[in-house]
N, CA, C and O atoms as a CHARMM CRD file, in Angstrom:
* protein
*
  356
    1    1 MET  N     14.32300 -14.91500   4.62900 PROA 1      0.00000
    2    1 MET  CA    14.22400 -13.78200   5.45500 PROA 1      0.00000
    3    1 MET  C     12.81800 -13.21600   5.22900 PROA 1      0.00000
    4    1 MET  O     12.25500 -13.19500   4.13500 PROA 1      0.00000
    5    2 GLU  N     12.33000 -12.77500   6.34100 PROA 2      0.00000
    6    2 GLU  CA    10.99200 -12.18200   6.34800 PROA 2      0.00000
    7    2 GLU  C     11.05400 -10.71400   6.75000 PROA 2      0.00000
    8    2 GLU  O     11.64900 -10.39200   7.77800 PROA 2      0.00000
    9    3 SER  N     10.44400  -9.79400   5.95300 PROA 3      0.00000
   10    3 SER  CA    10.40100  -8.47500   6.31600 PROA 3      0.00000
   11    3 SER  C      8.95800  -8.09400   6.43000 PROA 3      0.00000
   12    3 SER  O      8.18600  -8.26200   5.48600 PROA 3      0.00000
   13    4 VAL  N      8.57600  -7.57400   7.59600 PROA 4      0.00000
   14    4 VAL  CA     7.12200  -7.24200   7.86600 PROA 4      0.00000
   15    4 VAL  C      6.90100  -5.75100   7.77300 PROA 4      0.00000
   16    4 VAL  O      7.81000  -4.97800   8.07500 PROA 4      0.00000
   17    5 ASN  N      5.75100  -5.33400   7.37300 PROA 5      0.00000
   18    5 ASN  CA     5.38700  -3.90700   7.26500 PROA 5      0.00000
   19    5 ASN  C      6.28700  -3.09700   6.40400 PROA 5      0.00000
   20    5 ASN  O      6.72000  -2.00800   6.78000 PROA 5      0.00000
   21    6 VAL  N      6.57600  -3.63300   5.22800 PROA 6      0.00000
   22    6 VAL  CA     7.40800  -2.96400   4.29400 PROA 6      0.00000
   23    6 VAL  C      6.53000  -2.07100   3.41500 PROA 6      0.00000
   24    6 VAL  O      5.48500  -2.47700   2.90500 PROA 6      0.00000
   25    7 LEU  N      6.99600  -0.86700   3.26900 PROA 7      0.00000
   26    7 LEU  CA     6.34400   0.11200   2.47200 PROA 7      0.00000
   27    7 LEU  C      7.07400   0.26400   1.10500 PROA 7      0.00000
   28    7 LEU  O      8.22100   0.70700   1.05100 PROA 7      0.00000
   29    8 ILE  N      6.37700  -0.11600   0.01000 PROA 8      0.00000
   30    8 ILE  CA     6.88100  -0.06700  -1.25700 PROA 8      0.00000
   31    8 ILE  C      5.81200   0.61800  -2.13400 PROA 8      0.00000
   32    8 ILE  O      5.05500  -0.08000  -2.80900 PROA 8      0.00000
   33    9 PRO  N      5.73000   1.93400  -2.14500 PROA 9      0.00000
   34    9 PRO  CA     4.59000   2.61000  -2.81400 PROA 9      0.00000
   35    9 PRO  C      4.36700   2.11400  -4.24200 PROA 9      0.00000
   36    9 PRO  O      3.21100   2.01600  -4.65500 PROA 9      0.00000
   37   10 SER  N      5.36400   1.80800  -4.98900 PROA 10     0.00000
   38   10 SER  CA     5.25900   1.36600  -6.43700 PROA 10     0.00000
   39   10 SER  C      4.48700   0.03800  -6.52600 PROA 10     0.00000
   40   10 SER  O      4.04900  -0.34400  -7.61200 PROA 10     0.00000
   41   11 ILE  N      4.31800  -0.67000  -5.39500 PROA 11     0.00000
   42   11 ILE  CA     3.59400  -1.94300  -5.49000 PROA 11     0.00000
   43   11 ILE  C      2.31700  -1.91300  -4.75100 PROA 11     0.00000
   44   11 ILE  O      1.30600  -2.42700  -5.22900 PROA 11     0.00000
   45   12 GLU  N      2.32700  -1.31000  -3.56300 PROA 12     0.00000
   46   12 GLU  CA     1.09300  -1.31700  -2.68800 PROA 12     0.00000
   47   12 GLU  C      1.03500  -0.04000  -1.85900 PROA 12     0.00000
   48   12 GLU  O      2.07200   0.46500  -1.43000 PROA 12     0.00000
   49   13 ASP  N     -0.09700   0.45600  -1.64300 PROA 13     0.00000
   50   13 ASP  CA    -0.26400   1.72200  -0.83500 PROA 13     0.00000
   51   13 ASP  C     -0.14600   1.36400   0.64300 PROA 13     0.00000
   52   13 ASP  O      0.16300   2.28300   1.40100 PROA 13     0.00000
   53   14 THR  N     -0.34100   0.21400   1.12500 PROA 14     0.00000
   54   14 THR  CA    -0.26600  -0.21000   2.45700 PROA 14     0.00000
   55   14 THR  C      0.97200  -1.14200   2.72700 PROA 14     0.00000
   56   14 THR  O      1.52500  -1.70500   1.78200 PROA 14     0.00000
   57   15 ALA  N      1.38900  -1.29700   3.98100 PROA 15     0.00000
   58   15 ALA  CA     2.51300  -2.09200   4.25800 PROA 15     0.00000
   59   15 ALA  C      2.23500  -3.63100   3.78500 PROA 15     0.00000
   60   15 ALA  O      1.12800  -4.16100   3.87600 PROA 15     0.00000
   61   16 ILE  N      3.28200  -4.20400   3.31900 PROA 16     0.00000
   62   16 ILE  CA     3.19000  -5.65400   2.89400 PROA 16     0.00000
   63   16 ILE  C      4.39200  -6.40600   3.55800 PROA 16     0.00000
   64   16 ILE  O      5.31400  -5.86200   4.16600 PROA 16     0.00000
   65   17 VAL  N      4.23500  -7.71700   3.34500 PROA 17     0.00000
   66   17 VAL  CA     5.18700  -8.67000   3.95800 PROA 17     0.00000
   67   17 VAL  C      6.04500  -9.14600   2.74000 PROA 17     0.00000
   68   17 VAL  O      5.48300  -9.48500   1.69900 PROA 17     0.00000
   69   18 VAL  N      7.36900  -9.17000   2.86600 PROA 18     0.00000
   70   18 VAL  CA     8.20500  -9.65000   1.80500 PROA 18     0.00000
   71   18 VAL  C      9.07500 -10.76600   2.41400 PROA 18     0.00000
   72   18 VAL  O      9.77800 -10.60400   3.41200 PROA 18     0.00000
   73   19 TYR  N      8.96300 -11.90900   1.72500 PROA 19     0.00000
   74   19 TYR  CA     9.75200 -13.11900   2.03600 PROA 19     0.00000
   75   19 TYR  C     10.88600 -13.21700   0.92700 PROA 19     0.00000
   76   19 TYR  O     10.58800 -13.05800  -0.25700 PROA 19     0.00000
   77   20 SER  N     12.05400 -13.45200   1.28200 PROA 20     0.00000
   78   20 SER  CA    13.18100 -13.54900   0.33100 PROA 20     0.00000
   79   20 SER  C     14.10000 -14.62900   0.82000 PROA 20     0.00000
   80   20 SER  O     14.28400 -14.90100   2.00700 PROA 20     0.00000
   81   21 ASN  N     14.70700 -15.27100  -0.29900 PROA 21     0.00000
   82   21 ASN  CA    15.67300 -16.34400  -0.05700 PROA 21     0.00000
   83   21 ASN  C     16.69000 -16.15600  -1.17000 PROA 21     0.00000
   84   21 ASN  O     16.37400 -16.00500  -2.35000 PROA 21     0.00000
   85   22 PHE  N     17.98800 -16.17800  -0.68600 PROA 22     0.00000
   86   22 PHE  CA    19.13800 -16.02600  -1.69800 PROA 22     0.00000
   87   22 PHE  C     19.97500 -17.34200  -1.60100 PROA 22     0.00000
   88   22 PHE  O     20.31700 -17.87700  -0.54700 PROA 22     0.00000
   89   23 ASN  N     20.23800 -17.75600  -2.79800 PROA 23     0.00000
   90   23 ASN  CA    21.02200 -18.97400  -2.98200 PROA 23     0.00000
   91   23 ASN  C     22.22600 -18.71700  -3.82100 PROA 23     0.00000
   92   23 ASN  O     22.13000 -18.34900  -4.99100 PROA 23     0.00000
   93   24 GLN  N     23.39100 -18.91900  -3.19700 PROA 24     0.00000
   94   24 GLN  CA    24.65400 -18.70100  -4.01900 PROA 24     0.00000
   95   24 GLN  C     25.04200 -19.91500  -4.74900 PROA 24     0.00000
   96   24 GLN  O     25.05400 -20.99100  -4.15100 PROA 24     0.00000
   97   25 THR  N     25.35700 -19.83500  -5.97500 PROA 25     0.00000
   98   25 THR  CA    25.71100 -21.00300  -6.82200 PROA 25     0.00000
   99   25 THR  C     26.98800 -20.54600  -7.55700 PROA 25     0.00000
  100   25 THR  O     27.34100 -19.36700  -7.51600 PROA 25     0.00000
  101   26 PRO  N     27.67700 -21.49100  -8.23100 PROA 26     0.00000
  102   26 PRO  CA    28.91800 -21.07800  -9.10400 PROA 26     0.00000
  103   26 PRO  C     28.51200 -20.08700 -10.19000 PROA 26     0.00000
  104   26 PRO  O     29.32300 -19.27500 -10.63500 PROA 26     0.00000
  105   27 GLU  N     27.30000 -20.15800 -10.59600 PROA 27     0.00000
  106   27 GLU  CA    26.88100 -19.27500 -11.64600 PROA 27     0.00000
  107   27 GLU  C     26.46200 -17.88200 -11.21900 PROA 27     0.00000
  108   27 GLU  O     26.40600 -16.94100 -12.01100 PROA 27     0.00000
  109   28 GLY  N     26.15800 -17.79300  -9.88300 PROA 28     0.00000
  110   28 GLY  CA    25.72000 -16.44900  -9.33800 PROA 28     0.00000
  111   28 GLY  C     24.88000 -16.62800  -8.15200 PROA 28     0.00000
  112   28 GLY  O     24.87800 -17.69600  -7.54000 PROA 28     0.00000
  113   29 VAL  N     24.16800 -15.62900  -7.80400 PROA 29     0.00000
  114   29 VAL  CA    23.23500 -15.65200  -6.68300 PROA 29     0.00000
  115   29 VAL  C     21.78100 -15.57200  -7.25500 PROA 29     0.00000
  116   29 VAL  O     21.40000 -14.70200  -8.03800 PROA 29     0.00000
  117   30 TYR  N     21.02500 -16.58700  -6.76600 PROA 30     0.00000
  118   30 TYR  CA    19.57500 -16.62900  -7.17800 PROA 30     0.00000
  119   30 TYR  C     18.69900 -16.11300  -6.06800 PROA 30     0.00000
  120   30 TYR  O     19.00700 -16.44500  -4.92300 PROA 30     0.00000
  121   31 MET  N     17.73800 -15.41200  -6.24000 PROA 31     0.00000
  122   31 MET  CA    16.90600 -14.89400  -5.41400 PROA 31     0.00000
  123   31 MET  C     15.48500 -15.24800  -5.65700 PROA 31     0.00000
  124   31 MET  O     14.98300 -15.14300  -6.77600 PROA 31     0.00000
  125   32 ASN  N     14.81800 -15.68000  -4.58900 PROA 32     0.00000
  126   32 ASN  CA    13.39700 -15.96000  -4.62100 PROA 32     0.00000
  127   32 ASN  C     12.69600 -15.02800  -3.73400 PROA 32     0.00000
  128   32 ASN  O     13.04900 -14.96600  -2.55700 PROA 32     0.00000
  129   33 VAL  N     11.65100 -14.22900  -4.21300 PROA 33     0.00000
  130   33 VAL  CA    11.00400 -13.24400  -3.38500 PROA 33     0.00000
  131   33 VAL  C      9.48500 -13.46700  -3.53200 PROA 33     0.00000
  132   33 VAL  O      8.97100 -13.77100  -4.60800 PROA 33     0.00000
  133   34 PHE  N      8.84100 -13.30800  -2.45300 PROA 34     0.00000
  134   34 PHE  CA     7.38800 -13.42600  -2.38300 PROA 34     0.00000
  135   34 PHE  C      6.84000 -12.16400  -1.67800 PROA 34     0.00000
  136   34 PHE  O      7.32000 -11.73400  -0.62900 PROA 34     0.00000
  137   35 PHE  N      5.79800 -11.60300  -2.33400 PROA 35     0.00000
  138   35 PHE  CA     5.20300 -10.42900  -1.66700 PROA 35     0.00000
  139   35 PHE  C      3.80000 -10.72500  -1.26300 PROA 35     0.00000
  140   35 PHE  O      3.05700 -11.28300  -2.07000 PROA 35     0.00000
  141   36 VAL  N      3.38100 -10.39100  -0.07100 PROA 36     0.00000
  142   36 VAL  CA     2.08100 -10.73300   0.50100 PROA 36     0.00000
  143   36 VAL  C      1.41700  -9.40200   1.03800 PROA 36     0.00000
  144   36 VAL  O      1.99600  -8.58800   1.75800 PROA 36     0.00000
  145   37 SER  N      0.24000  -9.31100   0.62500 PROA 37     0.00000
  146   37 SER  CA    -0.67200  -8.07300   1.08400 PROA 37     0.00000
  147   37 SER  C     -1.93900  -8.67700   1.56000 PROA 37     0.00000
  148   37 SER  O     -2.58600  -9.42400   0.82500 PROA 37     0.00000
  149   38 HSD  N     -2.32100  -8.37600   2.77700 PROA 38     0.00000
  150   38 HSD  CA    -3.69500  -8.77000   3.27700 PROA 38     0.00000
  151   38 HSD  C     -3.86500 -10.25200   3.07400 PROA 38     0.00000
  152   38 HSD  O     -4.96400 -10.67800   2.72000 PROA 38     0.00000
  153   39 GLY  N     -2.83600 -11.07800   3.27800 PROA 39     0.00000
  154   39 GLY  CA    -2.97200 -12.49800   3.24400 PROA 39     0.00000
  155   39 GLY  C     -2.98900 -13.10500   1.84600 PROA 39     0.00000
  156   39 GLY  O     -3.22000 -14.30400   1.68900 PROA 39     0.00000
  157   40 THR  N     -2.73900 -12.25300   0.80100 PROA 40     0.00000
  158   40 THR  CA    -2.69500 -12.62500  -0.62500 PROA 40     0.00000
  159   40 THR  C     -1.35800 -12.52800  -1.19000 PROA 40     0.00000
  160   40 THR  O     -0.71500 -11.48100  -1.11200 PROA 40     0.00000
  161   41 TYR  N     -0.90300 -13.59900  -1.76600 PROA 41     0.00000
  162   41 TYR  CA     0.39600 -13.53800  -2.52300 PROA 41     0.00000
  163   41 TYR  C      0.26900 -12.86500  -3.90700 PROA 41     0.00000
  164   41 TYR  O     -0.67100 -13.16100  -4.64500 PROA 41     0.00000
  165   42 PHE  N      1.16800 -11.99900  -4.25000 PROA 42     0.00000
  166   42 PHE  CA     1.18100 -11.49400  -5.61300 PROA 42     0.00000
  167   42 PHE  C      1.90100 -12.54600  -6.52200 PROA 42     0.00000
  168   42 PHE  O      2.91000 -13.14800  -6.15600 PROA 42     0.00000
  169   43 ASN  N      1.29100 -12.71800  -7.75100 PROA 43     0.00000
  170   43 ASN  CA     1.89400 -13.65400  -8.62600 PROA 43     0.00000
  171   43 ASN  C      1.97600 -12.99000 -10.00200 PROA 43     0.00000
  172   43 ASN  O      1.63000 -11.81800 -10.15200 PROA 43     0.00000
  173   44 ASN  N      2.45300 -13.77300 -11.04100 PROA 44     0.00000
  174   44 ASN  CA     2.51300 -13.11400 -12.35600 PROA 44     0.00000
  175   44 ASN  C      1.21200 -12.64000 -12.99300 PROA 44     0.00000
  176   44 ASN  O      1.17100 -11.82600 -13.91500 PROA 44     0.00000
  177   45 ALA  N      0.17900 -13.20100 -12.44000 PROA 45     0.00000
  178   45 ALA  CA    -1.18000 -12.77800 -12.98500 PROA 45     0.00000
  179   45 ALA  C     -1.66000 -11.52300 -12.27800 PROA 45     0.00000
  180   45 ALA  O     -2.65100 -10.91000 -12.67600 PROA 45     0.00000
  181   46 SER  N     -0.96000 -11.15600 -11.24500 PROA 46     0.00000
  182   46 SER  CA    -1.40000 -10.02000 -10.38100 PROA 46     0.00000
  183   46 SER  C     -1.24200  -8.70800 -11.15100 PROA 46     0.00000
  184   46 SER  O     -0.35500  -8.57700 -11.99500 PROA 46     0.00000
  185   47 SER  N     -2.10000  -7.75200 -10.85500 PROA 47     0.00000
  186   47 SER  CA    -1.89200  -6.37800 -11.45000 PROA 47     0.00000
  187   47 SER  C     -0.70400  -5.71300 -11.02500 PROA 47     0.00000
  188   47 SER  O     -0.29200  -4.70600 -11.60100 PROA 47     0.00000
  189   48 LYS  N     -0.08900  -6.27000  -9.96600 PROA 48     0.00000
  190   48 LYS  CA     1.15300  -5.63900  -9.43500 PROA 48     0.00000
  191   48 LYS  C      2.44200  -6.27300 -10.07300 PROA 48     0.00000
  192   48 LYS  O      3.53100  -5.76700  -9.80200 PROA 48     0.00000
  193   49 SER  N      2.36300  -7.37900 -10.92600 PROA 49     0.00000
  194   49 SER  CA     3.47400  -8.02900 -11.32800 PROA 49     0.00000
  195   49 SER  C      4.39600  -7.15200 -12.19200 PROA 49     0.00000
  196   49 SER  O      5.60200  -7.39800 -12.15500 PROA 49     0.00000
  197   50 ALA  N      3.95500  -6.17600 -12.94700 PROA 50     0.00000
  198   50 ALA  CA     4.84300  -5.32100 -13.67800 PROA 50     0.00000
  199   50 ALA  C      5.65900  -4.43100 -12.73500 PROA 50     0.00000
  200   50 ALA  O      6.85300  -4.22100 -12.94900 PROA 50     0.00000
  201   51 ALA  N      5.01400  -3.92100 -11.71000 PROA 51     0.00000
  202   51 ALA  CA     5.77900  -3.13200 -10.68700 PROA 51     0.00000
  203   51 ALA  C      6.78000  -3.95100 -10.01900 PROA 51     0.00000
  204   51 ALA  O      7.91400  -3.50300  -9.84800 PROA 51     0.00000
  205   52 ILE  N      6.44400  -5.14300  -9.61900 PROA 52     0.00000
  206   52 ILE  CA     7.33600  -5.97500  -8.89200 PROA 52     0.00000
  207   52 ILE  C      8.59100  -6.34800  -9.81500 PROA 52     0.00000
  208   52 ILE  O      9.75300  -6.24500  -9.42200 PROA 52     0.00000
  209   53 ASN  N      8.23300  -6.77700 -11.04100 PROA 53     0.00000
  210   53 ASN  CA     9.38600  -7.14600 -11.94700 PROA 53     0.00000
  211   53 ASN  C     10.31800  -5.87100 -12.15200 PROA 53     0.00000
  212   53 ASN  O     11.54000  -6.02300 -12.12400 PROA 53     0.00000
  213   54 LYS  N      9.80700  -4.73100 -12.33700 PROA 54     0.00000
  214   54 LYS  CA    10.60400  -3.49300 -12.37400 PROA 54     0.00000
  215   54 LYS  C     11.48200  -3.28400 -11.23700 PROA 54     0.00000
  216   54 LYS  O     12.67200  -2.99200 -11.34800 PROA 54     0.00000
  217   55 LEU  N     10.81000  -3.45700 -10.04900 PROA 55     0.00000
  218   55 LEU  CA    11.53800  -3.27100  -8.75600 PROA 55     0.00000
  219   55 LEU  C     12.71500  -4.25800  -8.69700 PROA 55     0.00000
  220   55 LEU  O     13.79900  -3.85700  -8.27300 PROA 55     0.00000
  221   56 LEU  N     12.55800  -5.50800  -9.09500 PROA 56     0.00000
  222   56 LEU  CA    13.50500  -6.56500  -8.89700 PROA 56     0.00000
  223   56 LEU  C     14.64200  -6.37700 -10.00700 PROA 56     0.00000
  224   56 LEU  O     15.82100  -6.63400  -9.76300 PROA 56     0.00000
  225   57 LYS  N     14.23700  -5.95400 -11.12600 PROA 57     0.00000
  226   57 LYS  CA    15.26200  -5.64100 -12.20500 PROA 57     0.00000
  227   57 LYS  C     16.11100  -4.53800 -11.81200 PROA 57     0.00000
  228   57 LYS  O     17.31000  -4.55700 -12.08700 PROA 57     0.00000
  229   58 GLU  N     15.54800  -3.53100 -11.15600 PROA 58     0.00000
  230   58 GLU  CA    16.31200  -2.36600 -10.69800 PROA 58     0.00000
  231   58 GLU  C     17.33900  -2.79500  -9.58000 PROA 58     0.00000
  232   58 GLU  O     18.49700  -2.38000  -9.55500 PROA 58     0.00000
  233   59 PHE  N     16.83300  -3.61500  -8.71200 PROA 59     0.00000
  234   59 PHE  CA    17.65900  -4.24700  -7.62500 PROA 59     0.00000
  235   59 PHE  C     18.81200  -4.97200  -8.16900 PROA 59     0.00000
  236   59 PHE  O     19.95000  -4.81100  -7.72900 PROA 59     0.00000
  237   60 ALA  N     18.52500  -5.75100  -9.10400 PROA 60     0.00000
  238   60 ALA  CA    19.62100  -6.60900  -9.80900 PROA 60     0.00000
  239   60 ALA  C     20.60800  -5.68600 -10.48700 PROA 60     0.00000
  240   60 ALA  O     21.82000  -5.88800 -10.40300 PROA 60     0.00000
  241   61 ARG  N     20.09400  -4.67900 -11.15500 PROA 61     0.00000
  242   61 ARG  CA    21.09000  -3.72500 -11.90400 PROA 61     0.00000
  243   61 ARG  C     21.96000  -3.03500 -10.91200 PROA 61     0.00000
  244   61 ARG  O     23.17200  -2.97400 -11.12400 PROA 61     0.00000
  245   62 ILE  N     21.41600  -2.49500  -9.81200 PROA 62     0.00000
  246   62 ILE  CA    22.17800  -1.74900  -8.79200 PROA 62     0.00000
  247   62 ILE  C     23.18500  -2.69000  -8.07800 PROA 62     0.00000
  248   62 ILE  O     24.32800  -2.30700  -7.83200 PROA 62     0.00000
  249   63 THR  N     22.71900  -3.98300  -7.73600 PROA 63     0.00000
  250   63 THR  CA    23.56500  -4.93100  -7.06600 PROA 63     0.00000
  251   63 THR  C     24.76200  -5.26300  -7.96000 PROA 63     0.00000
  252   63 THR  O     25.90600  -5.28200  -7.50700 PROA 63     0.00000
  253   64 ALA  N     24.44900  -5.54600  -9.35200 PROA 64     0.00000
  254   64 ALA  CA    25.55600  -5.83200 -10.18800 PROA 64     0.00000
  255   64 ALA  C     26.55200  -4.68500 -10.34700 PROA 64     0.00000
  256   64 ALA  O     27.76600  -4.89000 -10.32000 PROA 64     0.00000
  257   65 TYR  N     26.02000  -3.48600 -10.51000 PROA 65     0.00000
  258   65 TYR  CA    26.85300  -2.28700 -10.56100 PROA 65     0.00000
  259   65 TYR  C     27.76000  -2.19500  -9.32000 PROA 65     0.00000
  260   65 TYR  O     28.96300  -1.98000  -9.46500 PROA 65     0.00000
  261   66 ASP  N     27.22000  -2.34800  -8.12800 PROA 66     0.00000
  262   66 ASP  CA    27.95200  -2.28000  -6.93700 PROA 66     0.00000
  263   66 ASP  C     29.06800  -3.29700  -6.84300 PROA 66     0.00000
  264   66 ASP  O     30.17700  -3.00300  -6.39700 PROA 66     0.00000
  265   67 ALA  N     28.74400  -4.48300  -7.27100 PROA 67     0.00000
  266   67 ALA  CA    29.69400  -5.59900  -7.24200 PROA 67     0.00000
  267   67 ALA  C     30.90500  -5.36800  -8.25500 PROA 67     0.00000
  268   67 ALA  O     32.05900  -5.64800  -7.93100 PROA 67     0.00000
  269   68 VAL  N     30.58800  -4.86500  -9.43900 PROA 68     0.00000
  270   68 VAL  CA    31.56400  -4.58400 -10.46100 PROA 68     0.00000
  271   68 VAL  C     32.47800  -3.29500  -9.91700 PROA 68     0.00000
  272   68 VAL  O     33.70300  -3.29400 -10.03700 PROA 68     0.00000
  273   69 ASN  N     31.81200  -2.31300  -9.36900 PROA 69     0.00000
  274   69 ASN  CA    32.54200  -1.20700  -8.87100 PROA 69     0.00000
  275   69 ASN  C     33.49700  -1.44700  -7.77700 PROA 69     0.00000
  276   69 ASN  O     34.57400  -0.85800  -7.68500 PROA 69     0.00000
  277   70 GLU  N     33.03800  -2.38700  -6.90100 PROA 70     0.00000
  278   70 GLU  CA    33.88800  -2.90400  -5.72800 PROA 70     0.00000
  279   70 GLU  C     35.09300  -3.60900  -6.31700 PROA 70     0.00000
  280   70 GLU  O     36.23100  -3.38300  -5.90700 PROA 70     0.00000
  281   71 ARG  N     34.82100  -4.46100  -7.28100 PROA 71     0.00000
  282   71 ARG  CA    35.92600  -5.24300  -7.85500 PROA 71     0.00000
  283   71 ARG  C     36.98200  -4.30700  -8.54500 PROA 71     0.00000
  284   71 ARG  O     38.19300  -4.49800  -8.43600 PROA 71     0.00000
  285   72 LEU  N     36.40100  -3.24100  -9.29000 PROA 72     0.00000
  286   72 LEU  CA    37.23300  -2.32400  -9.93600 PROA 72     0.00000
  287   72 LEU  C     38.13400  -1.60100  -8.97400 PROA 72     0.00000
  288   72 LEU  O     39.33200  -1.45800  -9.21800 PROA 72     0.00000
  289   73 GLU  N     37.52800  -1.11400  -7.81000 PROA 73     0.00000
  290   73 GLU  CA    38.31000  -0.38700  -6.83300 PROA 73     0.00000
  291   73 GLU  C     39.37500  -1.29100  -6.23900 PROA 73     0.00000
  292   73 GLU  O     40.49300  -0.82500  -6.01700 PROA 73     0.00000
  293   74 ASN  N     39.09600  -2.52700  -5.97800 PROA 74     0.00000
  294   74 ASN  CA    40.03500  -3.44900  -5.46100 PROA 74     0.00000
  295   74 ASN  C     41.21600  -3.75500  -6.38700 PROA 74     0.00000
  296   74 ASN  O     42.35200  -3.93000  -5.94600 PROA 74     0.00000
  297   75 GLU  N     40.91800  -3.81100  -7.63800 PROA 75     0.00000
  298   75 GLU  CA    41.91600  -4.00700  -8.71400 PROA 75     0.00000
  299   75 GLU  C     42.75200  -2.72800  -8.96200 PROA 75     0.00000
  300   75 GLU  O     43.94900  -2.81200  -9.23700 PROA 75     0.00000
  301   76 ALA  N     42.16200  -1.63900  -8.86900 PROA 76     0.00000
  302   76 ALA  CA    42.88000  -0.33500  -8.93600 PROA 76     0.00000
  303   76 ALA  C     43.86000  -0.21100  -7.73400 PROA 76     0.00000
  304   76 ALA  O     44.96000   0.30900  -7.91700 PROA 76     0.00000
  305   77 LYS  N     43.53100  -0.62600  -6.63900 PROA 77     0.00000
  306   77 LYS  CA    44.42700  -0.58400  -5.31700 PROA 77     0.00000
  307   77 LYS  C     45.52700  -1.57300  -5.56500 PROA 77     0.00000
  308   77 LYS  O     46.68200  -1.28300  -5.25300 PROA 77     0.00000
  309   78 GLN  N     45.23000  -2.71500  -6.10600 PROA 78     0.00000
  310   78 GLN  CA    46.30200  -3.77200  -6.44800 PROA 78     0.00000
  311   78 GLN  C     47.20600  -3.21400  -7.41500 PROA 78     0.00000
  312   78 GLN  O     48.41600  -3.39100  -7.26700 PROA 78     0.00000
  313   79 LEU  N     46.74400  -2.53800  -8.41900 PROA 79     0.00000
  314   79 LEU  CA    47.62300  -2.05200  -9.53900 PROA 79     0.00000
  315   79 LEU  C     48.52300  -0.87900  -8.94600 PROA 79     0.00000
  316   79 LEU  O     49.70500  -0.76000  -9.26900 PROA 79     0.00000
  317   80 GLU  N     47.90300  -0.05000  -8.08600 PROA 80     0.00000
  318   80 GLU  CA    48.69700   1.00500  -7.46500 PROA 80     0.00000
  319   80 GLU  C     49.85900   0.38900  -6.62000 PROA 80     0.00000
  320   80 GLU  O     50.99900   0.84700  -6.69500 PROA 80     0.00000
  321   81 LYS  N     49.56900  -0.54600  -5.90200 PROA 81     0.00000
  322   81 LYS  CA    50.52500  -1.34200  -5.03100 PROA 81     0.00000
  323   81 LYS  C     51.62400  -1.84200  -5.91300 PROA 81     0.00000
  324   81 LYS  O     52.79600  -1.54500  -5.67900 PROA 81     0.00000
  325   82 LEU  N     51.25100  -2.63900  -6.98000 PROA 82     0.00000
  326   82 LEU  CA    52.29600  -3.13400  -7.91200 PROA 82     0.00000
  327   82 LEU  C     53.12000  -2.04100  -8.59200 PROA 82     0.00000
  328   82 LEU  O     54.33100  -2.20400  -8.74100 PROA 82     0.00000
  329   83 GLU  N     52.52300  -0.96400  -8.99800 PROA 83     0.00000
  330   83 GLU  CA    53.25400   0.14200  -9.61800 PROA 83     0.00000
  331   83 GLU  C     54.25300   0.72500  -8.54600 PROA 83     0.00000
  332   83 GLU  O     55.39300   1.05700  -8.87200 PROA 83     0.00000
  333   84 LYS  N     53.82300   0.83000  -7.36000 PROA 84     0.00000
  334   84 LYS  CA    54.70900   1.40600  -6.30200 PROA 84     0.00000
  335   84 LYS  C     55.89500   0.49800  -6.12700 PROA 84     0.00000
  336   84 LYS  O     57.02400   0.98100  -6.03600 PROA 84     0.00000
  337   85 GLU  N     55.67400  -0.86900  -6.07400 PROA 85     0.00000
  338   85 GLU  CA    56.72200  -1.82500  -5.95300 PROA 85     0.00000
  339   85 GLU  C     57.68500  -1.74600  -7.14600 PROA 85     0.00000
  340   85 GLU  O     58.90100  -1.84000  -6.98500 PROA 85     0.00000
  341   86 GLN  N     57.10600  -1.56900  -8.35700 PROA 86     0.00000
  342   86 GLN  CA    57.92700  -1.49800  -9.60300 PROA 86     0.00000
  343   86 GLN  C     58.87700  -0.29200  -9.56200 PROA 86     0.00000
  344   86 GLN  O     60.02900  -0.36900  -9.98900 PROA 86     0.00000
  345   87 ARG  N     58.33700   0.85800  -9.01600 PROA 87     0.00000
  346   87 ARG  CA    59.12200   2.00800  -8.92100 PROA 87     0.00000
  347   87 ARG  C     60.33100   1.94700  -7.91500 PROA 87     0.00000
  348   87 ARG  O     61.32400   2.67400  -7.96300 PROA 87     0.00000
  349   88 GLY  N     60.08500   0.98300  -7.02400 PROA 88     0.00000
  350   88 GLY  CA    61.18700   0.79900  -6.02500 PROA 88     0.00000
  351   88 GLY  C     62.26600  -0.18300  -6.47200 PROA 88     0.00000
  352   88 GLY  O     63.24700  -0.41000  -5.76400 PROA 88     0.00000
  353   89 LEU  N     62.06900  -0.76500  -7.66800 PROA 89     0.00000
  354   89 LEU  CA    63.08900  -1.68600  -8.08400 PROA 89     0.00000
  355   89 LEU  C     64.23600  -0.97900  -8.87700 PROA 89     0.00000
  356   89 LEU  O     65.18700  -1.63500  -9.30300 PROA 89     0.00000
């Protein structure tokens, strides 16, 4: 996926291009992300690497939280349904 003119102030003051690829595996989802500014890719040696790593870790934390919360809500609904059925017996 390509996102053009993305504003991420913690990484760059001007709009950048973000390329991302998500690969689902049995172990989880792997994400590859590339950030480009003025035709230059940011890499681990870039002065922006700490900000990029922080951004990606926060994204992973929020995504994992949302997934666990969704599963918890689904399980709570299932439990409520089973308890209702049990009361009817």
